[in-house]
C-alpha positions in Angstrom: 26.6 100.4 -44.2 25.5 102.7 -41.4 27.4 106.0 -40.9 28.4 107.5 -37.6 26.5 110.4 -36.1 27.8 112.8 -33.5 25.3 113.7 -30.8 24.3 117.3 -31.0 23.5 117.5 -27.2 23.5 115.4 -24.1 20.5 113.0 -24.2 18.7 110.6 -21.9 18.7 107.0 -23.2 17.9 103.5 -22.0 20.7 101.0 -22.0 19.9 97.8 -23.9 19.3 95.1 -22.7 19.5 96.1 -19.0 16.8 98.8 -19.3 18.9 101.2 -17.1 18.5 104.9 -17.6 21.8 106.5 -18.9 22.9 109.8 -20.3 24.8 109.9 -23.5 27.2 112.9 -23.7 27.3 115.6 -26.4 29.7 114.7 -29.1 29.4 110.9 -28.6 29.6 109.1 -31.9 26.7 106.7 -32.4 25.3 104.6 -35.2 21.6 104.2 -35.6 20.9 100.5 -36.0 17.0 100.7 -35.9 14.5 103.5 -36.1 11.0 102.0 -35.6 8.0 103.0 -33.7 9.3 106.5 -33.1 12.4 105.3 -31.1 16.0 105.0 -32.2 18.4 102.2 -31.2 21.9 103.3 -31.4 25.3 101.5 -31.2 27.9 103.3 -29.1 31.4 102.2 -28.1 30.0 100.8 -24.9 26.9 99.0 -26.3 23.4 99.6 -27.5 21.0 102.3 -26.2 17.5 103.5 -27.1 16.7 107.1 -27.6 13.1 108.3 -27.7 11.5 110.3 -30.5 11.3 113.4 -28.3 15.1 113.5 -28.3 15.6 112.8 -32.1 17.0 116.3 -32.5 20.1 115.1 -30.5 20.7 112.8 -33.5 20.2 115.7 -35.9 16.8 114.1 -37.0 13.5 115.9 -37.3 11.4 114.6 -34.3 8.5 113.9 -36.7 10.6 111.6 -38.9 10.1 108.5 -36.7 6.3 108.7 -36.7 5.8 106.4 -39.7 2.6 104.4 -39.3 2.6 100.6 -39.4 0.7 99.7 -42.6 -1.7 96.8 -43.0 -2.9 94.4 -40.5 -1.7 91.5 -38.5 -2.8 87.9 -38.4 -2.2 88.1 -34.6 -5.1 90.5 -34.1 -8.2 88.4 -33.1 -11.0 88.6 -35.7 -13.6 89.0 -32.9 -12.0 92.2 -31.5 -14.3 95.2 -31.1 -13.5 98.4 -33.0 -11.9 99.9 -30.0 -9.9 96.8 -29.3 -8.7 97.0 -32.9 -7.5 100.5 -32.2 -5.5 99.3 -29.2 -4.0 96.4 -31.2 -3.0 98.8 -33.9 -1.5 101.2 -31.4 0.5 98.3 -30.0 1.8 97.6 -33.6 3.8 100.9 -33.2 5.8 99.4 -30.2 9.1 97.6 -30.9 11.6 95.6 -29.0 14.7 97.7 -29.6 16.7 94.7 -30.8 14.2 93.2 -33.2 12.7 95.0 -36.2 9.2 93.6 -35.8 6.5 95.2 -33.7 5.3 93.4 -30.4 2.0 92.3 -31.9 3.6 90.6 -34.9 6.2 89.1 -32.6 3.4 87.4 -30.7 4.3 89.2 -27.4 0.7 90.5 -26.9 -1.4 87.7 -25.4 -4.6 89.6 -24.5 -6.3 92.9 -25.0 -9.7 93.8 -23.6 -11.6 97.0 -22.9 -13.4 97.3 -19.5 -15.5 100.2 -18.3 -14.1 102.4 -15.6 -16.1 103.5 -12.6 -16.2 107.0 -14.1 -17.9 105.7 -17.3 -14.8 105.6 -19.5 -12.7 102.8 -21.0 -9.7 101.0 -19.6 -7.5 98.9 -21.9 -6.1 95.9 -20.2 -3.2 94.2 -22.0 -1.3 91.1 -21.1 2.1 90.8 -22.9 5.3 88.9 -22.5 8.9 89.3 -23.7 11.1 87.0 -25.9 13.2 86.3 -22.8 12.1 86.6 -19.1 15.4 88.2 -18.1 15.1 91.1 -20.5 15.7 94.3 -18.6 13.8 96.3 -21.3 10.5 94.7 -20.2 9.3 97.7 -18.1 10.4 100.1 -20.8 8.6 98.2 -23.6 5.4 97.9 -21.4 5.5 101.7 -20.6 5.9 102.4 -24.3 2.9 100.2 -25.0 0.9 102.0 -22.3 1.8 105.4 -23.8 0.7 104.4 -27.3 -2.6 103.1 -25.9 -3.2 106.3 -24.0 -3.0 108.2 -27.3 -6.3 106.7 -28.3 -9.2 109.2 -27.9 -11.7 106.8 -26.4 -9.2 105.2 -23.9 -9.1 106.8 -20.4 -6.7 104.4 -18.7 -4.4 101.6 -19.8 -2.9 98.7 -17.8 -0.1 96.7 -19.4 0.9 93.6 -17.4 4.0 91.5 -18.1 3.2 87.8 -17.9 5.3 84.7 -18.4 2.7 82.0 -19.0 2.7 80.7 -21.6 6.3 81.1 -22.4 6.9 82.9 -25.7 8.2 80.9 -28.6 8.9 81.6 -32.3 5.6 79.9 -33.4 3.8 82.9 -31.9 5.2 85.2 -34.5 2.6 86.3 -37.1 2.9 85.4 -40.7 3.7 89.1 -41.4 6.5 89.0 -38.7 8.0 85.8 -40.0 8.1 87.3 -43.5 9.8 90.4 -42.2 12.4 88.3 -40.3 13.0 86.1 -43.4 11.7 83.0 -41.6 9.5 82.1 -44.6 
């Protein structure tokens, strides 16, 4: 059973599933329902919200506590991916839908990842991803989270994350590792 936490300060958050920016007031009681990929999904008396790692102190949590690395690999990462593409795929394994405890790679939401040279001689990561439902308001937030994780890679100078809807996502796209985590097998 999760226990209630009182916010130590006012904090910016993202409302789930609308994706709207909101402020949660100091003293609000919340329950952490998920803490994966460096973000915190909290239940409030008015619904769910996502708090970023930089604001973990508002929850009374050490900001470095949510930086646990995803271990292992994923059967959804193409075997023919280059080393740099593997780094991007692994960075994307740190991104989570705030309502599902499986990363976006293992959920099968990432359709394509390629590295293309920039005019300046650097590397641009180009990613195509989808969502479990087209109407999800969290799409831009999840895509921005993916872009931020990619930009943390030393040899990446730019990252573009496009949301696409074709093909439509379905549960068969979930990796073996994701299905195991969700209890589907």
